[in-house]
N, CA, C and O atoms as a Tripos MOL2 file, in Angstrom:
@<TRIPOS>MOLECULE
protein
  196   195    49     0     0
PROTEIN
NO_CHARGES

@<TRIPOS>ATOM
      1 N          72.8390  215.2090   27.0970 N.3       1 MET1
      2 CA         73.9940  214.8650   27.8740 C.3       1 MET1
      3 C          75.2340  215.1290   27.0250 C.2       1 MET1
      4 O          75.2650  214.7880   25.8420 O.2       1 MET1
      5 N          76.2420  215.7270   27.6200 N.am      2 LYS2
      6 CA         77.5090  215.9540   26.9320 C.3       2 LYS2
      7 C          78.5430  215.0020   27.4990 C.2       2 LYS2
      8 O          78.5940  214.7530   28.7040 O.2       2 LYS2
      9 N          79.3600  214.4790   26.6100 N.am      3 ILE3
     10 CA         80.4190  213.5600   26.9950 C.3       3 ILE3
     11 C          81.7200  214.0970   26.4240 C.2       3 ILE3
     12 O          81.7570  214.5270   25.2720 O.2       3 ILE3
     13 N          82.7760  214.0780   27.2050 N.am      4 GLY4
     14 CA         84.0790  214.5360   26.7420 C.3       4 GLY4
     15 C          85.0470  213.3690   26.6080 C.2       4 GLY4
     16 O          85.0540  212.4500   27.4270 O.2       4 GLY4
     17 N          85.8460  213.4220   25.5830 N.am      5 ILE5
     18 CA         86.8990  212.4290   25.3680 C.3       5 ILE5
     19 C          88.2080  213.1940   25.2960 C.2       5 ILE5
     20 O          88.3700  214.0750   24.4520 O.2       5 ILE5
     21 N          89.1400  212.8640   26.1730 N.am      6 ILE6
     22 CA         90.4340  213.5320   26.1880 C.3       6 ILE6
     23 C          91.4720  212.5660   25.6410 C.2       6 ILE6
     24 O          91.6000  211.4430   26.1280 O.2       6 ILE6
     25 N          92.2120  213.0010   24.6300 N.am      7 CYS7
     26 CA         93.2260  212.1650   23.9950 C.3       7 CYS7
     27 C          94.5310  212.9440   23.8940 C.2       7 CYS7
     28 O          94.5280  214.1640   23.7290 O.2       7 CYS7
     29 N          95.6350  212.2320   23.9950 N.am      8 ALA8
     30 CA         96.9460  212.8680   23.9090 C.3       8 ALA8
     31 C          97.3390  213.1670   22.4620 C.2       8 ALA8
     32 O          98.1130  214.0900   22.2070 O.2       8 ALA8
     33 N          96.8130  212.3960   21.5220 N.am      9 SER9
     34 CA         97.2000  212.6010   20.1210 C.3       9 SER9
     35 C          95.9910  212.4160   19.2110 C.2       9 SER9
     36 O          94.9660  211.8700   19.6190 O.2       9 SER9
     37 N          96.1280  212.8780   17.9790 N.am     10 ASP10
     38 CA         95.0590  212.7270   16.9960 C.3      10 ASP10
     39 C          94.8140  211.2570   16.6680 C.2      10 ASP10
     40 O          93.6880  210.8750   16.3490 O.2      10 ASP10
     41 N          95.8520  210.4310   16.7430 N.am     11 ASP11
     42 CA         95.7020  208.9980   16.4470 C.3      11 ASP11
     43 C          94.7590  208.3140   17.4310 C.2      11 ASP11
     44 O          94.0280  207.3990   17.0530 O.2      11 ASP11
     45 N          94.7700  208.7440   18.6750 N.am     12 GLU12
     46 CA         93.8880  208.1480   19.6810 C.3      12 GLU12
     47 C          92.4340  208.5470   19.4500 C.2      12 GLU12
     48 O          91.5240  207.7750   19.7500 O.2      12 GLU12
     49 N          92.2160  209.7240   18.9290 N.am     13 LEU13
     50 CA         90.8570  210.2290   18.7010 C.3      13 LEU13
     51 C          90.2650  209.7420   17.3830 C.2      13 LEU13
     52 O          89.0450  209.6760   17.2390 O.2      13 LEU13
     53 N          91.1140  209.4040   16.4280 N.am     14 ALA14
     54 CA         90.6820  209.0530   15.0680 C.3      14 ALA14
     55 C          89.5600  208.0100   15.0010 C.2      14 ALA14
     56 O          88.6520  208.1860   14.1890 O.2      14 ALA14
     57 N          89.5620  206.9330   15.8030 N.am     15 PRO15
     58 CA         88.4670  205.9530   15.7020 C.3      15 PRO15
     59 C          87.0920  206.5130   16.0850 C.2      15 PRO15
     60 O          86.0710  205.9830   15.6490 O.2      15 PRO15
     61 N          87.0560  207.5600   16.8810 N.am     16 PHE16
     62 CA         85.7830  208.1140   17.3410 C.3      16 PHE16
     63 C          85.2030  209.1540   16.3840 C.2      16 PHE16
     64 O          83.9870  209.3420   16.3470 O.2      16 PHE16
     65 N          86.0400  209.8200   15.6220 N.am     17 LEU17
     66 CA         85.5760  210.9190   14.7660 C.3      17 LEU17
     67 C          84.5200  210.5070   13.7400 C.2      17 LEU17
     68 O          83.5780  211.2710   13.5300 O.2      17 LEU17
     69 N          84.6210  209.3410   13.0860 N.am     18 PRO18
     70 CA         83.5650  208.9770   12.1270 C.3      18 PRO18
     71 C          82.1980  208.7530   12.7850 C.2      18 PRO18
     72 O          81.1730  208.8080   12.1050 O.2      18 PRO18
     73 N          82.1740  208.5050   14.0840 N.am     19 GLU19
     74 CA         80.9130  208.2560   14.7860 C.3      19 GLU19
     75 C          80.2030  209.5400   15.2000 C.2      19 GLU19
     76 O          79.0530  209.4920   15.6350 O.2      19 GLU19
     77 N          80.8610  210.6740   15.0730 N.am     20 ILE20
     78 CA         80.2660  211.9520   15.4570 C.3      20 ILE20
     79 C          79.5370  212.5310   14.2500 C.2      20 ILE20
     80 O          80.1390  212.7610   13.2010 O.2      20 ILE20
     81 N          78.2500  212.7610   14.4060 N.am     21 LYS21
     82 CA         77.4260  213.3000   13.3280 C.3      21 LYS21
     83 C          77.3240  214.8220   13.4790 C.2      21 LYS21
     84 O          77.3800  215.3410   14.5940 O.2      21 LYS21
     85 N          77.1780  215.5230   12.3740 N.am     22 ASP22
     86 CA         77.0910  216.9890   12.3710 C.3      22 ASP22
     87 C          78.2530  217.6010   13.1480 C.2      22 ASP22
     88 O          78.0620  218.4490   14.0210 O.2      22 ASP22
     89 N          79.4510  217.1540   12.8120 N.am     23 LYS23
     90 CA         80.6620  217.5280   13.5390 C.3      23 LYS23
     91 C          81.0290  218.9900   13.2980 C.2      23 LYS23
     92 O          80.9830  219.4750   12.1680 O.2      23 LYS23
     93 N          81.3910  219.6770   14.3680 N.am     24 LYS24
     94 CA         81.8760  221.0510   14.2990 C.3      24 LYS24
     95 C          83.2150  221.0980   15.0360 C.2      24 LYS24
     96 O          83.3120  220.6540   16.1800 O.2      24 LYS24
     97 N          84.2460  221.6360   14.3790 N.am     25 GLN25
     98 CA         85.5770  221.6950   14.9770 C.3      25 GLN25
     99 C          85.9090  223.1300   15.3590 C.2      25 GLN25
    100 O          85.7070  224.0610   14.5800 O.2      25 GLN25
    101 N          86.4230  223.2900   16.5720 N.am     26 THR26
    102 CA         86.8580  224.5820   17.0730 C.3      26 THR26
    103 C          88.2890  224.4350   17.5760 C.2      26 THR26
    104 O          88.6240  223.4320   18.2050 O.2      26 THR26
    105 N          89.1260  225.4180   17.3070 N.am     27 GLU27
    106 CA         90.4990  225.3870   17.8150 C.3      27 GLU27
    107 C          90.7140  226.5560   18.7660 C.2      27 GLU27
    108 O          90.3890  227.7010   18.4530 O.2      27 GLU27
    109 N          91.2680  226.2440   19.9330 N.am     28 ARG28
    110 CA         91.5960  227.2530   20.9350 C.3      28 ARG28
    111 C          92.9170  226.8780   21.5810 C.2      28 ARG28
    112 O          93.1080  225.7380   22.0060 O.2      28 ARG28
    113 N          93.8090  227.8200   21.6530 N.am     29 ALA29
    114 CA         95.1150  227.6130   22.2990 C.3      29 ALA29
    115 C          95.8010  226.3490   21.7840 C.2      29 ALA29
    116 O          96.3270  225.5580   22.5670 O.2      29 ALA29
    117 N          95.7920  226.1660   20.4690 N.am     30 MET30
    118 CA         96.4160  225.0140   19.8100 C.3      30 MET30
    119 C          95.7640  223.6770   20.1760 C.2      30 MET30
    120 O          96.3700  222.6270   19.9610 O.2      30 MET30
    121 N          94.5530  223.6910   20.7200 N.am     31 LEU31
    122 CA         93.7910  222.4750   21.0260 C.3      31 LEU31
    123 C          92.6000  222.4010   20.0900 C.2      31 LEU31
    124 O          92.0290  223.4300   19.7270 O.2      31 LEU31
    125 N          92.2170  221.1850   19.6930 N.am     32 LYS32
    126 CA         91.0610  220.9830   18.8240 C.3      32 LYS32
    127 C          89.9050  220.4380   19.6520 C.2      32 LYS32
    128 O          90.0700  219.5070   20.4400 O.2      32 LYS32
    129 N          88.7430  221.0300   19.4630 N.am     33 PHE33
    130 CA         87.5210  220.5950   20.1240 C.3      33 PHE33
    131 C          86.5110  220.2180   19.0470 C.2      33 PHE33
    132 O          86.3150  220.9600   18.0850 O.2      33 PHE33
    133 N          85.8700  219.0610   19.2120 N.am     34 TYR34
    134 CA         84.8500  218.6060   18.2730 C.3      34 TYR34
    135 C          83.5260  218.5310   19.0050 C.2      34 TYR34
    136 O          83.4490  218.0250   20.1240 O.2      34 TYR34
    137 N          82.4870  219.0360   18.3640 N.am     35 GLU35
    138 CA         81.1270  218.9530   18.8960 C.3      35 GLU35
    139 C          80.2520  218.2830   17.8620 C.2      35 GLU35
    140 O          80.4710  218.4300   16.6590 O.2      35 GLU35
    141 N          79.2610  217.5470   18.3300 N.am     36 GLY36
    142 CA         78.3170  216.9120   17.4240 C.3      36 GLY36
    143 C          77.4550  215.9260   18.1680 C.2      36 GLY36
    144 O          77.3970  215.9330   19.3970 O.2      36 GLY36
    145 N          76.7840  215.0750   17.4140 N.am     37 GLU37
    146 CA         75.9190  214.0740   18.0030 C.3      37 GLU37
    147 C          76.4510  212.6980   17.6610 C.2      37 GLU37
    148 O          77.0720  212.4970   16.6170 O.2      37 GLU37
    149 N          76.2020  211.7600   18.5460 N.am     38 GLY38
    150 CA         76.6480  210.3910   18.3220 C.3      38 GLY38
    151 C          75.9020  209.4490   19.2530 C.2      38 GLY38
    152 O          74.8380  209.7760   19.7790 O.2      38 GLY38
    153 N          76.4700  208.3010   19.4370 N.am     39 TYR39
    154 CA         75.8750  207.3230   20.3400 C.3      39 TYR39
    155 C          76.9640  206.8250   21.2710 C.2      39 TYR39
    156 O          78.1530  207.0420   21.0360 O.2      39 TYR39
    157 N          76.5440  206.1620   22.3170 N.am     40 TYR40
    158 CA         77.5180  205.5950   23.2290 C.3      40 TYR40
    159 C          77.0370  204.2190   23.6810 C.2      40 TYR40
    160 O          75.8500  203.9010   23.6170 O.2      40 TYR40
    161 N          77.9580  203.4410   24.1240 N.am     41 ALA41
    162 CA         77.6450  202.1280   24.6860 C.3      41 ALA41
    163 C          78.2060  202.0860   26.1020 C.2      41 ALA41
    164 O          79.3210  202.5430   26.3540 O.2      41 ALA41
    165 N          77.4290  201.5360   27.0150 N.am     42 ARG42
    166 CA         77.8820  201.4390   28.3910 C.3      42 ARG42
    167 C          77.8250  199.9830   28.8110 C.2      42 ARG42
    168 O          76.8070  199.3160   28.6260 O.2      42 ARG42
    169 N          78.8920  199.5020   29.3640 N.am     43 PHE43
    170 CA         78.9340  198.1430   29.8610 C.3      43 PHE43
    171 C          78.6720  198.1730   31.3610 C.2      43 PHE43
    172 O          79.3920  198.8210   32.1200 O.2      43 PHE43
    173 N          77.6390  197.4670   31.7670 N.am     44 ASP44
    174 CA         77.2570  197.4660   33.1700 C.3      44 ASP44
    175 C          76.9750  196.0350   33.6000 C.2      44 ASP44
    176 O          75.9500  195.4670   33.2250 O.2      44 ASP44
    177 N          77.8440  195.4630   34.3600 N.am     45 GLN45
    178 CA         77.7020  194.0940   34.8820 C.3      45 GLN45
    179 C          77.4350  193.0890   33.7640 C.2      45 GLN45
    180 O          76.5450  192.2440   33.8620 O.2      45 GLN45
    181 N          78.2220  193.2010   32.7080 N.am     46 GLY46
    182 CA         78.1320  192.2290   31.6300 C.3      46 GLY46
    183 C          77.0390  192.4580   30.6010 C.2      46 GLY46
    184 O          76.8530  191.6160   29.7220 O.2      46 GLY46
    185 N          76.3100  193.5600   30.6730 N.am     47 THR47
    186 CA         75.2700  193.8230   29.6850 C.3      47 THR47
    187 C          75.6420  195.0590   28.8800 C.2      47 THR47
    188 O          76.3110  195.9570   29.3900 O.2      47 THR47
    189 N          75.2240  195.1060   27.6590 N.am     48 LEU48
    190 CA         75.4650  196.2490   26.7830 C.3      48 LEU48
    191 C          74.1800  197.0440   26.6700 C.2      48 LEU48
    192 O          73.1370  196.4910   26.3200 O.2      48 LEU48
    193 N          74.2390  198.3180   26.9580 N.am     49 ARG49
    194 CA         73.0390  199.1690   26.8860 C.3      49 ARG49
    195 C          73.2120  200.1900   25.8090 C.2      49 ARG49
    196 O          72.3180  201.0050   25.5830 O.2      49 ARG49
@<TRIPOS>BOND
     1     1     2 1
     2     2     3 1
     3     3     4 2
     4     3     5 am
     5     5     6 1
     6     6     7 1
     7     7     8 2
     8     7     9 am
     9     9    10 1
    10    10    11 1
    11    11    12 2
    12    11    13 am
    13    13    14 1
    14    14    15 1
    15    15    16 2
    16    15    17 am
    17    17    18 1
    18    18    19 1
    19    19    20 2
    20    19    21 am
    21    21    22 1
    22    22    23 1
    23    23    24 2
    24    23    25 am
    25    25    26 1
    26    26    27 1
    27    27    28 2
    28    27    29 am
    29    29    30 1
    30    30    31 1
    31    31    32 2
    32    31    33 am
    33    33    34 1
    34    34    35 1
    35    35    36 2
    36    35    37 am
    37    37    38 1
    38    38    39 1
    39    39    40 2
    40    39    41 am
    41    41    42 1
    42    42    43 1
    43    43    44 2
    44    43    45 am
    45    45    46 1
    46    46    47 1
    47    47    48 2
    48    47    49 am
    49    49    50 1
    50    50    51 1
    51    51    52 2
    52    51    53 am
    53    53    54 1
    54    54    55 1
    55    55    56 2
    56    55    57 am
    57    57    58 1
    58    58    59 1
    59    59    60 2
    60    59    61 am
    61    61    62 1
    62    62    63 1
    63    63    64 2
    64    63    65 am
    65    65    66 1
    66    66    67 1
    67    67    68 2
    68    67    69 am
    69    69    70 1
    70    70    71 1
    71    71    72 2
    72    71    73 am
    73    73    74 1
    74    74    75 1
    75    75    76 2
    76    75    77 am
    77    77    78 1
    78    78    79 1
    79    79    80 2
    80    79    81 am
    81    81    82 1
    82    82    83 1
    83    83    84 2
    84    83    85 am
    85    85    86 1
    86    86    87 1
    87    87    88 2
    88    87    89 am
    89    89    90 1
    90    90    91 1
    91    91    92 2
    92    91    93 am
    93    93    94 1
    94    94    95 1
    95    95    96 2
    96    95    97 am
    97    97    98 1
    98    98    99 1
    99    99   100 2
   100    99   101 am
   101   101   102 1
   102   102   103 1
   103   103   104 2
   104   103   105 am
   105   105   106 1
   106   106   107 1
   107   107   108 2
   108   107   109 am
   109   109   110 1
   110   110   111 1
   111   111   112 2
   112   111   113 am
   113   113   114 1
   114   114   115 1
   115   115   116 2
   116   115   117 am
   117   117   118 1
   118   118   119 1
   119   119   120 2
   120   119   121 am
   121   121   122 1
   122   122   123 1
   123   123   124 2
   124   123   125 am
   125   125   126 1
   126   126   127 1
   127   127   128 2
   128   127   129 am
   129   129   130 1
   130   130   131 1
   131   131   132 2
   132   131   133 am
   133   133   134 1
   134   134   135 1
   135   135   136 2
   136   135   137 am
   137   137   138 1
   138   138   139 1
   139   139   140 2
   140   139   141 am
   141   141   142 1
   142   142   143 1
   143   143   144 2
   144   143   145 am
   145   145   146 1
   146   146   147 1
   147   147   148 2
   148   147   149 am
   149   149   150 1
   150   150   151 1
   151   151   152 2
   152   151   153 am
   153   153   154 1
   154   154   155 1
   155   155   156 2
   156   155   157 am
   157   157   158 1
   158   158   159 1
   159   159   160 2
   160   159   161 am
   161   161   162 1
   162   162   163 1
   163   163   164 2
   164   163   165 am
   165   165   166 1
   166   166   167 1
   167   167   168 2
   168   167   169 am
   169   169   170 1
   170   170   171 1
   171   171   172 2
   172   171   173 am
   173   173   174 1
   174   174   175 1
   175   175   176 2
   176   175   177 am
   177   177   178 1
   178   178   179 1
   179   179   180 2
   180   179   181 am
   181   181   182 1
   182   182   183 1
   183   183   184 2
   184   183   185 am
   185   185   186 1
   186   186   187 1
   187   187   188 2
   188   187   189 am
   189   189   190 1
   190   190   191 1
   191   191   192 2
   192   191   193 am
   193   193   194 1
   194   194   195 1
   195   195   196 2
@<TRIPOS>SUBSTRUCTURE
     1 MET1         2 RESIDUE 1 A MET
     2 LYS2         6 RESIDUE 1 A LYS
     3 ILE3        10 RESIDUE 1 A ILE
     4 GLY4        14 RESIDUE 1 A GLY
     5 ILE5        18 RESIDUE 1 A ILE
     6 ILE6        22 RESIDUE 1 A ILE
     7 CYS7        26 RESIDUE 1 A CYS
     8 ALA8        30 RESIDUE 1 A ALA
     9 SER9        34 RESIDUE 1 A SER
    10 ASP10       38 RESIDUE 1 A ASP
    11 ASP11       42 RESIDUE 1 A ASP
    12 GLU12       46 RESIDUE 1 A GLU
    13 LEU13       50 RESIDUE 1 A LEU
    14 ALA14       54 RESIDUE 1 A ALA
    15 PRO15       58 RESIDUE 1 A PRO
    16 PHE16       62 RESIDUE 1 A PHE
    17 LEU17       66 RESIDUE 1 A LEU
    18 PRO18       70 RESIDUE 1 A PRO
    19 GLU19       74 RESIDUE 1 A GLU
    20 ILE20       78 RESIDUE 1 A ILE
    21 LYS21       82 RESIDUE 1 A LYS
    22 ASP22       86 RESIDUE 1 A ASP
    23 LYS23       90 RESIDUE 1 A LYS
    24 LYS24       94 RESIDUE 1 A LYS
    25 GLN25       98 RESIDUE 1 A GLN
    26 THR26      102 RESIDUE 1 A THR
    27 GLU27      106 RESIDUE 1 A GLU
    28 ARG28      110 RESIDUE 1 A ARG
    29 ALA29      114 RESIDUE 1 A ALA
    30 MET30      118 RESIDUE 1 A MET
    31 LEU31      122 RESIDUE 1 A LEU
    32 LYS32      126 RESIDUE 1 A LYS
    33 PHE33      130 RESIDUE 1 A PHE
    34 TYR34      134 RESIDUE 1 A TYR
    35 GLU35      138 RESIDUE 1 A GLU
    36 GLY36      142 RESIDUE 1 A GLY
    37 GLU37      146 RESIDUE 1 A GLU
    38 GLY38      150 RESIDUE 1 A GLY
    39 TYR39      154 RESIDUE 1 A TYR
    40 TYR40      158 RESIDUE 1 A TYR
    41 ALA41      162 RESIDUE 1 A ALA
    42 ARG42      166 RESIDUE 1 A ARG
    43 PHE43      170 RESIDUE 1 A PHE
    44 ASP44      174 RESIDUE 1 A ASP
    45 GLN45      178 RESIDUE 1 A GLN
    46 GLY46      182 RESIDUE 1 A GLY
    47 THR47      186 RESIDUE 1 A THR
    48 LEU48      190 RESIDUE 1 A LEU
    49 ARG49      194 RESIDUE 1 A ARG
C-alpha cells in the first residue's frame, strides 16, 4: 500500500521523515518526493490499530 503526505513546507514534513526507512529522495519541478517504508497508525472509533 502506498500512502502520500502532502505538506506546504519542509517544517510540516520534518516529524515524519525519521519514520521512513530506506528513504529515497527525488526532486521534480522544484518539488521533493520521498519514498521508503514505514508504519502507520489508524484511529477507528477510539481504537488504535
